[in-house]
N, C-alpha and C positions, 0 to 999 in steps of 0.2 A: 541231529548228526552233527552240527557244528560243535556241540559239547562234546560228544563222543571223541571227536577229531581232536579236540585241544587237550583232553584228559590223555589220550593215547600219547600223543607227542610230548607231553609233560613228562610221563612216565617213560618214554623213548630217552628223554634228557638224563634220568637216573640210570637207565639199563646201559646205555652206550659207554659212560666213563667207568661203570662197574666192571663191564667185561674188559675195558681197555686195560684196567688194574688188575686183571684177572682174579676177580671176585665173584664166586658164585652167585648166580642169579636163579633162584628155585622156581619164581612164578612171575609172569607178566600178565596182569589182569586188567581189562576195563570191567569197572562195576565190581561191588563186593561178593564173595561167594560164600556167606555163612551156610553150612551144611551142605550145599550142592552148587555146581556151576550149570549154567545153560549150554555152554560148550568148553571143552578142554581139549589140548592135544600136547603131548611131550616131544619137543624137538631137542635132542642133546641133552643136556643138564636141566634145560628149562621148560616149564609147563605153561602154556599160553592159553588163555581161556577168556570167558566172558560170564561174569556172575550175574545174579538176578536182582540184586540189591543197587539202584542206580545212584550211588552216593560218591561218584568217582571213579578212581581205579588206584591200581598200587603194584609195585614190584616188590616182591618178595626175596631179599638179601639175606644169603646165608651169614650168621652171626650178628643179627642186627635186629633190635626189638622195634618193629614197624606197626603198620596198620592191622596186619594180622593177628598181633599180639601172641605170636609163639614163642614162648620162654623155654620150651624144652630143651632145645639145642643149646641154650645159655649155661646148662647146668654141666656140660663137658668141657675139656680143655680147648683153647682155641684154636683152630686150625689155619695153616697158612692162606687157604682160600677166602676164609672168613671176612666179613666186614670189619669185626673188632679187632683183627689183626693187622689192619693196614694202617700205616702211619695217618695222623691227623689231617694232613694237608690233602691227602686222597680221599679220605672219608668226606672233608668238606666239600671238595669237587664234586664227589658224588651226588652230597645232598643238595648242591646248589644246580645241578645239571637241570632240573626239570623248571627251575624259575628262569634260568639262561636261556632255555629253549622258547618259553614264552615270551620273553622280551625280545629275543632275536624275531622271532615269526612276526610279532606286531610292526617291528620295525621294516621287516621286509614287505608286508601287505601294505602298510602305509606308504613306503617308497613307491611300490607297483602303481597304486592308485593314483599317486599324485603325478607321476611321471605319465600316465594313461589320460587321466580325466582332469588333473590339476586340482588344486584345492580351493573349494567353493563354498561360501558362506555369505549369509544376509549381513551386508554392512551395516552398522550402527549408524554411521554417518548419511548413509543413503535412505537407510529406513527412516529417520527421523527429521529428514530435510524439510517435511512440511509438518513436523512435530509428531507426536505419538498419540494413539488412542488407548483408552483405558476401559477394562471391565467393571463392573461396580465395585468388585473387591478392591482393585486398584485404586479407584476414587476413595474408598475408605481409608487406605495407607495415607492419602494426602495427594496423591497424582492429580493432574487435571489434563483434559484432552488439549493437546497441543504442546505439552511439556516436551523438553528436549533434555535427555540426561547426559550430564556432563561428566560426572565420575561416580565410582561406587566405592567407598573407602579410600578416596584420594586417587583411584586408578581408571584410566579410561579403557572401556571394553569396546574390541573392534567387531566381534562376532555376535550377531544379534540372538542367535540360538543360547549363547551361555550368559546373556544378560540377566534373565530371570534368576537363575540360581545364585549368580553373584549378589543379587538385589535380597533374596530370601536370607543369605548368610550374611549380610552387611550391617555395620554399625551406622553408617551415614549415607545418603544418597543425596547428590548434588544436582540440581536440575535449573535448566534455564525457562523460566516461565515469563515470557514477554519482555525478554532482555534483562530480567532481574534474576539473580541467584537465589534458589530456594532450597534448604537443606529438610530433608525427611528422613524418617527412620521406621523400620518395620518391626512388629511385635510377634513374639511367637505364637500368640492367638490368632493373628492374621495370617501367618503361615499356614497353621492348621485349616483355616476356611478356605485358603487357596488349593492346598494338596486335596482337601475332602470335596470340595465342589468344582471349581472350574479346572483344576490342574495347573501344574507350575508352567506350562506353556501358554496359557489361555487367559492372561489377565493384563498383557500389554502387547500392543499392536503398531505395526506401521500404518500409516493412512493408507486406505485402500478401499475400492468398491467391489462388492461381489463377494458370494460365499461358494466354494468348489464343493461339490457333493462327492464325499470319498467312496461311500456305502451306504446301501439302503436295507433296512433289517427287514427279514421276512414277517409276511402277515401284519404289517405295519400300514398307516394311512399313506405314507409316501409309496409304498410297495403297489398300492391300490391305484395311484395315479399314475400319469405318464412321466414320472420324474426318471431321471436315470444317473446311474453313476457317472462323474465327469463332467455333468452340467454345471455351469457356473451361475447361481441365482444374482441377478442384477437388481430386481426389484420386487418389493411385495406390497400388494395392493396399491402399485404405482409410487411406493416409497423406496428411495435407494438404501440398500441395504449393506452391511459390512458385518464382520463375525461376531461383533460386541451385540448390535441392536437386532439380528435375526432372530434369535432365541427370545428377546424381549417382544417382538412383534408377534411372534407366534402365541405367546403366552397371553398376548391382549385379544387374541381372536380365537378363545376356547369356544367348543361347540359352533364353528363357524367354518365357512369354506373361504380360504384364502386363495388370490391369482398371484402366482408366480411368472415374472419374466425372466425366462433363463438364456443363457448363450450356450448352445449346443453345437460344437463343431464349426463356430463362426456364424451359425444361423440363430436368429430369435425365434423362440418358441414360448408358447404360452401354457402354464401347468396349473390347474386346479386340483387343491388338496383340502379336504374337510380335517379340521383339527379336533381332536377328540378332548374329551374333558381333562386328561392328563397333560394336556398341552405338549405331548411327545409325537412327532410325526415319524420317527424311526429313521433319521439320518445320521450319519457321521460326517463331518464336515470340517474344513480349514479355510482359512483366510485366502482370498485371491490376491497373492502377493505377486508382483509384477518381477520379470527378470531383471528390469533395469535397476533392482537394487541389489543384485546378487553380485558380489566379487569374485572372481576367479583368477587364481595365479598358476601360471604355467611353468613345469620344470622338467627337465630330462632326468633319467634315473637317477644320474649321479648327484645332481644337484638337489634331488628329492631326498637323498639319505639324510643330511642333517635337519631338513623340515620334518621328515617322518620321525625322528628321534625326538625332537621337540615336542611335535604333535602327541606322540605316545606319552609322554609324562605330562603333559597337559592334560590328556584325558584322564591319566592316573590320578591327577590331583583335583579333578572334578568329581572323581568316584570318591576320593578322601572327603572331599567337601559333602558330598552326600551322606557319607558315613557320620560326620560332624552333626548333620540335620537330623539324622536318625536316632541320635542319642539325646537329642534335646526332647525331654518327655512331653512339654507343653505343645511341641508342634504336631505330634502324633504321628509323625513321617514314619515311624516304625510300622505303622499299618499298611504302608504303600510296598513293604518289603515282599518281593517274590523270589522263589526258588526257580528250579527248572521247569515247573508245569505251567508256573505264572509268566515265565519267561517266553513259554512256548505261545501261550494265548495271547501276548503282546505283538508277535510276530505279524508282518503284512499277510494278508490272505491270499496275495498272488507273489511269486518270485520274483525278487529284487536282487541282483547280483550286487549292485554298488552297497544295498544296505547289509546284504549277508557278509560281506568282505570287511566294511567298517565296523560291524558289530562284532565280528570275529576276533579283529585286531584288538577293539577296546577290551573285549572280554578276556583276550589272551594276558594283556596287562593286569586286568583286574586279579585273574588267577595267579600270576607273579606276584602281586602284591599281598594278596591272602595268604599264599604259601609261606612268603617271607616272615609273617608275623611270628614273633618269638613264643608260640603256643607250643606246648607239648603235643605229639601227635602231628604237628605239620612239619613242614622241610626246616622253617625259620627256628622251631624248638630245637631239632637235630643240629643245625647249624650253630645255634648259641652254645649249647653245652660243648660242642668241638672246639670253637673260639675260646672258650673258658679253659678247656683242657690245654690249648696251644699256649694262653696266656700264663696259666698258674703252673702248668706240668701235672695238674691232678685231673684223674678222670673218675667221673660216677662210677660206682661199681654197677653191675649187671640189675642187682636186686632193686637198689634205689631207682635206676633208669626204667626199669619195667614197672614200678609203682608210679614214677612221674608220668610213663606214656599211659597207663590204664586211665589215671585222673583225665589226661588231656582227651584221650578218645572218648570218654563218657561225657565231656563238655561238648566235644565237636558233634557227636550223634545226637546229643539232646537238643542242641541248636539246630541241626538238620531235621529232626522229628518235629519241631515246631515249625520251621519254614514249610515244609512239605504238607503238614496239618494245615496251616494257613493257606496254602494253595488250594488243598481241597475243600477247606472251608469256603474259600471265595467262590468255587465251581457251584457248589450246593446254594451257595445265597444267592448266586447271580442266575440259576436255574429255576429255583423252586421257592425261593422266599421273596 
């Protein structure tokens, strides 16, 4: 639903300036409609519809070679209402309308969120006041329990949730180890291990006690016990646990029954679970991080606007960093890429408005960035050709533009096919292999 809303608003960003400049819009579609549509209705000069191929959406503007790849109309003389007849500056505004809407939407959502709930994040300073703890892969990089991270590539990070990506893209990490500064660096092979096993958010943690049970897998050892979602596991066989040693303790008790002491809504309960030979009891969990390390900044709507703008570009910057990580072959981060199906599978099982709006704002900025790339077939490709025309005074002829657009669409559709194929393969692998 969220992706459909973003795509529709993006296309509306093209539609409105096109209509304002009296350019004929023949189609307004959510999804693509090769051969047939799931729904369509003509109102005035425009046909509104829903296609069957969920690869985005488009508006078909008369006199323009776009996603529809309709070149027939380009064979006749330009008409006053066609895109190709409009001044270059008007064409540029029409082309950048979708990106503009995506950016403004992200700013509006962030400003509303910050004015209502404030801006909250785990403070690095508070999280490492007593030092940090590290999973085994963190220790292989060179970290030691109790280290405090002073800087990553010479910069101090305030937000703990962003610290791990900073580390994975870094050249040098400086830590305080018992009062001495120690310099560390991370290798691509270690990034690969982190992404393929524990995950980017699960190799560095604040000091904490207890593990929160997020969800329980059906037909699992945990499901057969009295363990419940929301329980905070405090002890395992009378040993205090955290998110790092919890898995280790379970692995040490294969084919044995373990006794968990849990905090359930403020009451202490005892839960016994038989650990199978796989050492997987069937729980999703996270660290029991206290609210005392969360930093919250309050704003009214107007003071939230500049913060929202800054946050939107910070989020975009981290998405670009993710892209840099993906194109480093040794990290194999490309295996973590997900398309619409993969994204849907990663969404929370229960509705969370905070997550919905923050994800919508983030994805809106990402759509703006992707569409602004100077690739034929995307808005950025159209804008680049138009800017070139404005600077040089020379315009690509329709035949050349058609060839360039065709090449761009083939590349984009091939990439989408690969991404959707990976999503489908991941489902097959998780369920049957």
